[in-house]
C-alpha positions as CSV (number, residue, x, y, z in Angstrom):
1,M,-54.8,-125.7,-6.6
2,K,-55.5,-122.7,-4.2
3,K,-52.0,-121.8,-4.6
4,I,-52.4,-121.9,-8.5
5,Y,-55.1,-119.8,-8.2
6,L,-53.1,-117.8,-5.8
7,F,-50.5,-117.0,-8.2
8,Y,-52.9,-116.4,-11.1
9,A,-54.5,-113.5,-9.2
10,L,-51.3,-112.0,-8.2
11,C,-50.5,-112.0,-12.1
12,M,-53.4,-110.1,-13.1
13,F,-53.6,-107.7,-10.4
14,S,-49.5,-106.8,-11.6
15,I,-50.8,-106.6,-15.0
16,A,-53.8,-104.2,-14.3
17,L,-51.4,-102.0,-11.9
18,L,-49.0,-102.1,-15.1
19,N,-51.9,-100.8,-17.8
20,A,-53.0,-98.3,-15.0
21,Q,-50.9,-95.8,-16.1
22,S,-51.0,-91.9,-16.4
23,V,-50.0,-89.4,-19.1
24,E,-46.6,-89.0,-16.9
25,S,-45.6,-92.6,-16.5
26,R,-46.4,-93.6,-19.9
27,I,-45.3,-90.8,-21.6
28,A,-41.3,-89.9,-21.1
29,P,-39.9,-86.4,-21.7
30,P,-37.7,-86.5,-25.0
31,A,-33.9,-87.4,-23.9
32,G,-32.1,-85.0,-21.8
33,Y,-35.7,-83.0,-21.1
34,V,-37.2,-83.2,-17.4
35,R,-40.6,-82.5,-15.7
36,E,-40.8,-79.3,-13.3
37,A,-41.2,-79.9,-10.0
38,C,-44.6,-78.4,-8.9
39,E,-46.8,-78.5,-5.8
40,Q,-48.7,-81.7,-5.4
41,S,-52.0,-79.7,-5.4
42,S,-51.2,-78.0,-8.6
43,Y,-53.6,-77.9,-11.8
44,T,-49.9,-79.2,-13.3
45,V,-49.8,-82.2,-11.3
46,Y,-53.6,-82.8,-12.0
47,L,-53.2,-82.9,-15.7
48,R,-50.0,-85.1,-15.8
49,R,-51.7,-87.8,-13.4
50,L,-54.7,-88.4,-15.8
51,P,-55.2,-91.7,-16.1
52,L,-54.7,-93.8,-19.5
53,L,-56.5,-97.0,-20.9
54,P,-54.3,-99.3,-22.2
55,Q,-51.9,-98.4,-24.8
56,G,-53.2,-99.3,-28.2
57,S,-57.3,-98.3,-27.1
58,K,-59.3,-96.7,-30.0
59,V,-60.8,-93.5,-29.2
60,L,-64.7,-93.8,-29.0
61,L,-67.2,-91.5,-29.6
62,Y,-70.3,-90.8,-26.6
63,N,-72.4,-93.7,-28.9
64,G,-69.8,-96.4,-28.7
65,K,-68.6,-96.0,-32.2
66,E,-64.7,-95.4,-33.1
67,K,-63.2,-92.1,-34.2
68,R,-62.5,-92.1,-37.5
69,N,-59.2,-90.4,-37.2
70,Q,-57.4,-92.7,-34.7
71,A,-54.0,-91.6,-36.2
72,A,-54.8,-88.2,-34.7
73,A,-54.5,-89.6,-30.9
74,F,-51.2,-90.6,-29.2
75,A,-53.0,-91.9,-26.3
76,V,-56.7,-92.2,-24.5
77,V,-57.3,-90.6,-21.5
78,D,-59.6,-92.8,-19.0
79,M,-62.6,-90.6,-17.8
80,E,-66.1,-91.6,-18.6
81,I,-67.9,-88.9,-21.2
82,G,-71.5,-90.2,-20.8
83,N,-73.8,-91.2,-23.7
84,R,-75.1,-88.1,-25.4
85,D,-73.0,-85.6,-27.7
86,L,-72.1,-83.6,-24.9
87,L,-68.4,-83.9,-24.1
88,Q,-66.7,-81.8,-27.3
89,C,-63.6,-79.5,-27.6
90,A,-64.6,-77.0,-25.3
91,D,-66.8,-79.3,-23.1
92,A,-63.2,-81.3,-22.6
93,V,-61.3,-78.4,-21.6
94,I,-64.4,-77.1,-19.3
95,R,-64.3,-80.9,-17.9
96,L,-60.7,-81.0,-16.7
97,R,-60.5,-77.5,-15.1
98,A,-63.7,-78.1,-13.0
99,E,-63.1,-81.9,-12.2
100,Y,-59.3,-80.2,-10.9
101,L,-61.3,-77.5,-9.0
102,W,-64.2,-79.7,-7.6
103,A,-61.4,-82.0,-6.3
104,Q,-59.8,-79.0,-4.3
105,K,-62.9,-78.1,-2.9
106,R,-62.7,-74.8,-5.0
107,Y,-66.4,-74.5,-5.6
108,D,-66.4,-70.8,-6.1
109,E,-63.8,-71.0,-8.7
110,I,-66.6,-73.4,-11.0
111,K,-68.4,-70.6,-13.3
112,F,-68.4,-71.1,-17.0
113,N,-70.3,-68.5,-19.0
114,F,-72.8,-70.1,-21.7
115,T,-72.6,-68.9,-25.5
116,S,-75.8,-66.0,-24.4
117,G,-73.9,-64.9,-21.8
118,F,-75.5,-66.2,-18.7
119,K,-73.3,-67.2,-15.8
120,A,-73.7,-70.8,-14.5
121,E,-72.1,-70.9,-11.6
122,Y,-71.6,-74.2,-9.6
123,K,-72.1,-73.3,-6.0
124,K,-75.7,-71.9,-7.0
125,W,-76.3,-75.2,-8.7
126,A,-74.6,-77.6,-5.5
127,D,-76.9,-75.5,-3.1
128,G,-80.1,-76.2,-4.6
129,N,-80.8,-73.9,-7.6
130,R,-81.2,-75.2,-11.4
131,I,-81.1,-73.4,-14.7
132,K,-84.3,-72.9,-17.2
133,V,-83.3,-71.9,-20.4
134,N,-86.7,-70.6,-22.8
135,G,-84.6,-69.6,-25.8
136,N,-82.5,-66.9,-25.4
137,A,-83.9,-66.0,-22.2
138,V,-82.0,-68.2,-19.1
139,Q,-82.7,-67.8,-15.2
140,W,-82.1,-69.6,-12.0
141,Y,-85.0,-71.5,-10.5
142,A,-85.0,-72.9,-6.8
143,S,-85.4,-76.9,-7.1
144,G,-84.3,-79.2,-3.8
145,G,-81.6,-79.0,-1.2
146,R,-78.2,-78.2,-0.8
147,D,-76.4,-81.3,-2.5
148,Y,-72.0,-80.7,-3.2
149,S,-71.8,-84.7,-4.5
150,Y,-70.4,-86.1,-7.6
151,Q,-73.1,-87.1,-9.1
152,T,-75.0,-83.6,-8.9
153,F,-71.8,-82.3,-10.0
154,R,-71.6,-84.3,-13.3
155,K,-75.2,-82.9,-14.3
156,Y,-74.3,-79.4,-13.9
157,L,-71.1,-79.9,-16.2
158,D,-73.8,-81.5,-18.9
159,I,-75.6,-78.4,-18.4
160,V,-72.9,-76.1,-18.8
161,F,-71.9,-78.1,-22.4
162,M,-74.9,-78.1,-23.8
163,Y,-75.2,-74.5,-23.4
164,A,-71.3,-73.5,-23.8
165,G,-68.8,-73.4,-26.4
166,T,-65.5,-72.2,-28.2
167,A,-67.4,-68.6,-28.7
168,S,-67.9,-68.4,-25.0
169,L,-64.9,-69.8,-23.6
170,S,-62.9,-67.8,-25.6
171,K,-64.5,-64.8,-24.4
172,E,-63.5,-66.2,-20.4
173,L,-60.1,-66.9,-21.1
174,V,-56.8,-64.2,-20.8
175,P,-54.2,-64.5,-23.8
176,V,-50.9,-65.2,-22.8
177,P,-47.6,-65.1,-24.8
178,Y,-46.6,-68.0,-26.2
179,A,-43.2,-68.2,-24.6
180,S,-45.1,-67.8,-21.6
181,L,-46.6,-71.9,-22.0
182,K,-47.4,-74.1,-19.1
183,P,-49.8,-77.0,-18.5
184,G,-53.8,-75.7,-18.5
185,D,-53.4,-73.3,-21.1
186,V,-55.4,-74.0,-24.3
187,F,-54.6,-72.9,-27.7
188,I,-58.4,-71.2,-29.2
189,I,-60.1,-70.2,-31.9
190,G,-63.5,-69.6,-31.1
191,G,-66.3,-69.9,-33.6
192,S,-68.7,-72.4,-35.2
193,P,-67.0,-73.9,-36.3
194,G,-64.0,-73.4,-33.7
195,H,-61.5,-75.4,-31.9
196,V,-60.0,-75.7,-28.5
197,V,-56.6,-78.1,-27.3
198,I,-55.0,-78.1,-23.9
199,V,-51.6,-78.0,-22.6
200,V,-51.2,-81.0,-20.2
201,D,-47.8,-80.9,-19.8
202,V,-44.1,-79.0,-19.9
203,A,-40.4,-80.6,-20.1
204,V,-37.5,-78.4,-20.2
205,H,-33.8,-79.0,-20.7
206,P,-31.9,-78.1,-18.1
207,Q,-29.0,-76.8,-19.8
208,T,-30.5,-75.2,-23.0
209,G,-33.6,-73.9,-21.0
210,K,-35.7,-75.4,-24.0
211,K,-39.1,-76.6,-23.6
212,V,-41.5,-79.1,-25.1
213,F,-45.1,-79.7,-24.4
214,L,-48.1,-82.3,-24.6
215,L,-51.4,-81.4,-26.2
216,A,-54.9,-83.1,-25.3
217,Q,-58.6,-82.5,-27.3
218,S,-62.0,-83.9,-28.0
219,Y,-63.6,-83.2,-30.6
220,M,-66.9,-83.5,-33.0
221,P,-69.0,-85.5,-32.5
222,A,-68.4,-85.7,-28.0
223,Q,-65.6,-88.5,-27.8
224,Q,-63.3,-89.7,-25.4
225,I,-60.1,-87.1,-24.7
226,H,-57.0,-87.9,-25.8
227,I,-53.3,-86.9,-26.0
228,L,-52.4,-85.8,-29.7
229,V,-49.4,-86.9,-32.0
230,N,-46.9,-83.9,-33.8
231,P,-48.2,-84.3,-37.4
232,A,-45.4,-81.7,-38.0
233,N,-42.3,-83.5,-36.5
234,R,-42.9,-87.1,-36.0
235,K,-39.7,-87.9,-34.1
236,L,-40.7,-85.5,-31.5
237,S,-44.3,-86.9,-31.1
238,P,-46.7,-86.6,-29.3
239,W,-44.2,-83.6,-27.8
240,Y,-43.8,-80.1,-29.6
241,E,-41.2,-78.0,-29.4
242,L,-41.9,-74.6,-27.9
243,S,-40.2,-71.8,-29.8
244,D,-38.9,-68.4,-28.8
245,T,-41.7,-66.3,-31.0
246,D,-45.7,-65.9,-31.1
247,E,-45.2,-65.5,-34.8
248,G,-46.2,-68.8,-37.0
249,K,-48.6,-71.6,-36.9
250,L,-49.0,-74.7,-34.3
251,Y,-50.0,-77.6,-36.3
252,T,-52.0,-80.2,-34.9
253,P,-53.5,-83.2,-36.0
254,E,-57.2,-82.0,-36.5
255,W,-56.6,-78.1,-36.7
256,V,-54.1,-75.1,-37.6
257,F,-53.8,-72.6,-34.6
258,G,-51.6,-69.3,-34.3
259,K,-49.3,-69.3,-31.7
260,K,-50.9,-65.8,-30.6
261,D,-54.2,-68.0,-30.3
262,L,-52.8,-69.3,-26.9
263,K,-54.9,-68.2,-23.4
264,R,-55.7,-69.4,-20.1
265,F,-58.3,-69.6,-17.1
266,A,-57.5,-66.1,-14.9
267,L,-56.8,-66.4,-11.5
């Protein structure tokens, strides 16, 4: 009986390992394309290794309900999003960037502007300060001691999500040519409404030099981050083909961007 139980436990463990997939392990590049090698500590590797929920999982909203347009998603990122309507499109981009920097202990680089222009610096927050918002007036005040725990970091992010958006994020980012696209870049249109999607992976064809890329987003209301399908090329989906020109449009399932809307975080 014990042997049967042990065998069952091993089978269940093996199934769990198979289900614990990442962007890199589940989504193979198109035939002939390969992922370029990069530093293990890079943002590219972090994005490629984002964990995915089991195949067939639905995109859920912050309140547990299903997203209406399930057809937009190819896969769902396995990351908690809280139970408040906070992790929308710009917040997802902020979340991924901040999570990567926090894991690398690059605390000084974790800083985002509110729509009002106020700069919310994580290091100030972790050193015991908090943010008071009164209408358009925003200021720091001392509260407690130094705390760099993940729990405190997560509370910092929620404050940023509340007061930042596509309008503020767009101003922080640097425009880059479409042909230079790389993981971590975003297509963004700032405003109300506005939208942003993030490049989570790139693959290249060694012979032709052509590139393809993957996109991810959150949306309104707050929902799980998900890898997007390519509505303009179902055969290539979920990959998007990178063209040689900055002209033209990028069609995603729930927004149309100009190729000139590509930006990235400044170094």
